[in-house]
SENULUM-545662 format. One record per residue (C-alpha): residue in three letters; residue number from 1; x, y negated, z negated. Coordinates in Angstrom, 3 decimals. Example, Ala and Ser with C-alpha at 12.3 -4.5 7.8 and 13.67 -1.06 7.14 Angstrom:
PT  residuo  num         u         v         w
PT      Ala    1    12.300     4.500    -7.800
PT      Ser    2    13.670     1.060    -7.140
% end
This chain:
PT  residuo  num         u         v         w
PT      Met    1    31.767    15.686    40.756
PT      Pro    2    28.327    14.680    39.595
PT      His    3    27.887    15.245    35.935
PT      Arg    4    26.133    18.973    34.769
PT      Thr    5    23.171    18.238    32.298
PT      Arg    6    22.864    20.842    29.549
PT      Pro    7    19.414    21.369    28.722
PT      Met    8    19.585    24.011    26.055
PT      Thr    9    22.414    21.995    24.519
PT      Ala   10    20.041    19.033    24.648
PT      Leu   11    17.486    20.888    23.132
PT      Leu   12    19.225    22.401    20.518
PT      Val   13    20.725    19.357    19.149
PT      Phe   14    17.042    17.666    19.084
PT      Thr   15    15.618    20.317    17.316
PT      Gly   16    18.639    20.263    14.961
PT      Val   17    18.180    16.119    14.550
PT      Asn   18    14.269    17.084    13.785
PT      Val   19    15.226    19.588    10.995
PT      Ile   20    17.020    17.420     9.527
PT      Leu   21    14.782    14.304     9.249
PT      Val   22    11.659    16.733     8.282
PT      Ser   23    13.969    18.109     5.627
PT      Thr   24    15.106    14.931     4.476
PT      Ile   25    11.889    12.938     4.033
PT      Thr   26    10.084    14.760     1.436
PT      Pro   27    12.439    13.567    -1.493
PT      Val   28    12.428     9.881     0.267
PT      Tyr   29     8.551     9.673     0.168
PT      Asp   30     8.337    11.024    -3.350
PT      Phe   31    11.062     8.539    -4.667
PT      Val   32     8.861     5.475    -2.748
PT      Cys   33     5.524     6.713    -3.547
PT      Phe   34     6.335     7.061    -7.381
PT      Leu   35     8.276     4.366    -7.930
PT      Pro   36     7.162     2.854   -11.785
PT      Tyr   37     6.365    -0.785    -9.688
PT      Trp   38     3.116     0.955    -8.109
PT      Glu   39     1.810     2.127   -11.456
PT      Arg   40     2.803    -1.587   -12.663
PT      Arg   41     1.193    -3.310   -10.005
PT      Arg   42    -1.902    -1.396   -10.141
PT      Glu   43    -2.710    -1.505   -13.925
PT      Arg   44    -1.989    -5.390   -13.136
PT      Arg   45    -4.609    -5.707   -10.232
PT      Arg   46    -7.118    -3.587   -12.411
PT      Gln   47    -6.428    -6.332   -15.363
PT      Glu   48    -6.986    -8.951   -12.647
PT      Arg   49   -10.417    -7.630   -11.495
PT      Gln   50   -11.525    -7.159   -15.154
PT      Ala   51   -10.689   -10.473   -15.977
PT      Asp   52   -12.478   -12.152   -12.800
PT      Ala   53   -15.891    -9.826   -13.266
PT      Ile   54   -16.035   -10.976   -16.829
PT      Thr   55   -15.073   -14.722   -16.146
PT      Lys   56   -17.906   -14.190   -13.155
PT      Ala   57   -20.328   -12.782   -15.241
PT      Val   58   -20.087   -15.839   -18.380
PT      Ser   59   -19.900   -18.162   -15.221
PT      His   60   -23.151   -16.508   -13.852
PT      Asp   61   -24.785   -16.548   -17.419
PT      Asn   62   -23.931   -20.785   -17.790
PT      Ala   63   -25.222   -21.081   -14.417
PT      Ser   64   -28.680   -23.424   -14.438
PT      Val   65   -29.155   -23.024   -11.376
PT      Thr   66   -28.229   -20.373    -8.786
PT      Gly   67   -27.424   -20.325    -5.117
PT      Thr   68   -24.812   -23.007    -5.734
PT      Ile   69   -21.107   -23.543    -5.004
PT      Ser   70   -19.971   -21.950    -8.271
PT      Asp   71   -21.636   -18.654    -7.315
PT      Ile   72   -19.402   -18.660    -4.432
PT      Asn   73   -16.382   -17.925    -6.583
PT      Val   74   -13.665   -16.600    -3.825
PT      Asn   75   -10.582   -15.395    -5.732
PT      Trp   76    -7.976   -15.415    -3.480
PT      Lys   77    -5.679   -13.218    -5.502
PT      Ser   78    -8.174   -10.108    -5.268
PT      Leu   79    -7.679   -10.153    -1.171
PT      Glu   80    -4.062    -9.580    -1.260
PT      Ile   81    -3.009    -6.453    -0.289
% end
């Protein structure tokens, strides 16, 4: 005897699982997004960018020739994601 499908049961189970997932995503999202780690990382990166800007401004003021390799200062830390 072939297996009998139950589309209404499958639809109810599918809907129930989705309701549970949707109701639990908000607390998880808030927990991950508002961790103190992100605030510390944001502040550290802001300080690094500020220090790089000051260093670049000082090195640019001290350079006697424009267009040298010292003007092409690539800071790999600022390229991190």
